[in-house]
C-alpha positions as semicolon CSV with decimal commas, in nm:
position;residue;x (nm);y (nm);z (nm)
1;M;0,002;0,002;0,002
2;Q;0,136;0,340;-0,097
3;Q;0,188;0,611;0,174
4;P;0,001;0,943;0,110
5;N;0,254;1,215;0,029
6;K;0,271;1,556;0,214
7;I;0,081;1,741;-0,063
8;T;-0,214;1,496;-0,038
9;L;-0,215;1,521;0,337
10;A;-0,205;1,907;0,306
11;A;-0,499;1,898;0,066
12;L;-0,702;1,676;0,293
13;F;-0,636;1,900;0,588
14;A;-0,739;2,222;0,406
15;S;-1,048;2,058;0,280
16;A;-1,141;1,957;0,635
17;L;-1,083;2,309;0,752
18;T;-1,282;2,461;0,477
19;V;-1,582;2,240;0,552
20;S;-1,576;2,307;0,927
21;T;-1,544;2,691;0,853
22;S;-1,844;2,686;0,618
23;V;-2,055;2,505;0,892
24;V;-1,962;2,766;1,150
25;M;-2,052;3,045;0,903
26;A;-2,402;2,881;0,840
27;D;-2,458;2,873;1,218
28;D;-2,357;3,240;1,243
29;D;-2,594;3,324;0,959
30;M;-2,885;3,149;1,119
31;H;-2,812;3,313;1,458
32;S;-2,797;3,656;1,283
33;M;-3,132;3,590;1,099
34;Q;-3,299;3,480;1,411
35;E;-3,186;3,790;1,598
36;K;-3,333;4,008;1,326
37;V;-3,658;3,801;1,336
38;D;-3,687;3,864;1,706
39;T;-3,589;4,231;1,711
40;F;-3,793;4,352;1,423
41;G;-4,092;4,113;1,456
42;L;-4,037;3,942;1,123
43;I;-4,209;3,619;1,013
44;S;-3,996;3,307;1,119
45;V;-3,730;3,130;0,892
46;E;-3,967;2,830;0,892
47;D;-4,278;3,030;0,782
48;A;-4,067;3,187;0,491
49;K;-3,960;2,832;0,391
50;N;-4,334;2,712;0,389
51;I;-4,451;3,017;0,187
52;A;-4,178;2,950;-0,063
53;L;-4,264;2,588;-0,095
54;K;-4,631;2,678;-0,152
55;A;-4,527;2,883;-0,445
56;K;-4,285;2,615;-0,594
57;S;-4,264;2,263;-0,466
58;G;-3,925;2,107;-0,397
59;V;-3,644;2,154;-0,141
60;V;-3,520;2,473;0,004
61;D;-3,156;2,479;-0,082
62;D;-3,065;2,824;0,066
63;I;-3,222;3,102;0,251
64;E;-3,106;3,462;0,330
65;L;-3,251;3,754;0,507
66;D;-3,155;4,075;0,326
67;G;-3,252;4,445;0,364
68;I;-3,476;4,579;0,088
69;D;-3,314;4,871;-0,107
70;N;-3,421;5,228;0,002
71;G;-3,520;5,136;0,350
72;G;-3,805;4,904;0,240
73;G;-3,757;4,663;0,525
74;W;-3,644;4,313;0,507
75;E;-3,700;4,011;0,271
76;Y;-3,613;3,647;0,263
77;E;-3,444;3,522;-0,040
78;V;-3,527;3,159;-0,072
79;E;-3,381;2,923;-0,329
80;V;-3,593;2,615;-0,406
81;V;-3,470;2,316;-0,608
82;Q;-3,711;2,082;-0,774
83;E;-3,672;1,712;-0,844
84;D;-3,571;1,776;-1,205
85;G;-3,293;2,009;-1,095
86;T;-3,487;2,334;-1,179
87;E;-3,389;2,618;-0,929
88;W;-3,624;2,898;-0,833
89;D;-3,538;3,225;-0,642
90;I;-3,841;3,342;-0,437
91;D;-3,833;3,669;-0,248
92;I;-4,076;3,713;0,042
93;H;-4,137;4,023;0,237
94;A;-4,017;3,935;0,589
95;K;-4,282;4,141;0,768
96;T;-4,594;4,053;0,575
97;G;-4,525;3,720;0,422
98;E;-4,618;3,851;0,078
99;I;-4,431;3,688;-0,221
100;R;-4,254;3,965;-0,405
101;K;-4,079;3,778;-0,673
102;V;-4,067;3,423;-0,821
103;E;-3,794;3,370;-1,080
104;R;-3,634;3,075;-1,247
105;D;-3,262;3,075;-1,166
């Protein structure tokens, strides 16, 4: 059996660090979103996911909470992936739950 070389080991180590860093970032993002939900009285992340899935069936692949330009409040940007691989971007007003945009990605 061949011994792994130093470059292979370094690449594996770097990959492991990248994966664990992205997981921490995701936790930080969720914490930040929840803090804004609580502070500003916004609909929950789960409610936003459910609204998006009513608009387009599939699986929520990503969700972000962003400010609307010109001081218009907050909106969830939800990415839904369907079984055939089609991706949809759905914007939901975070205060009212109104769907603002449904667009194929």
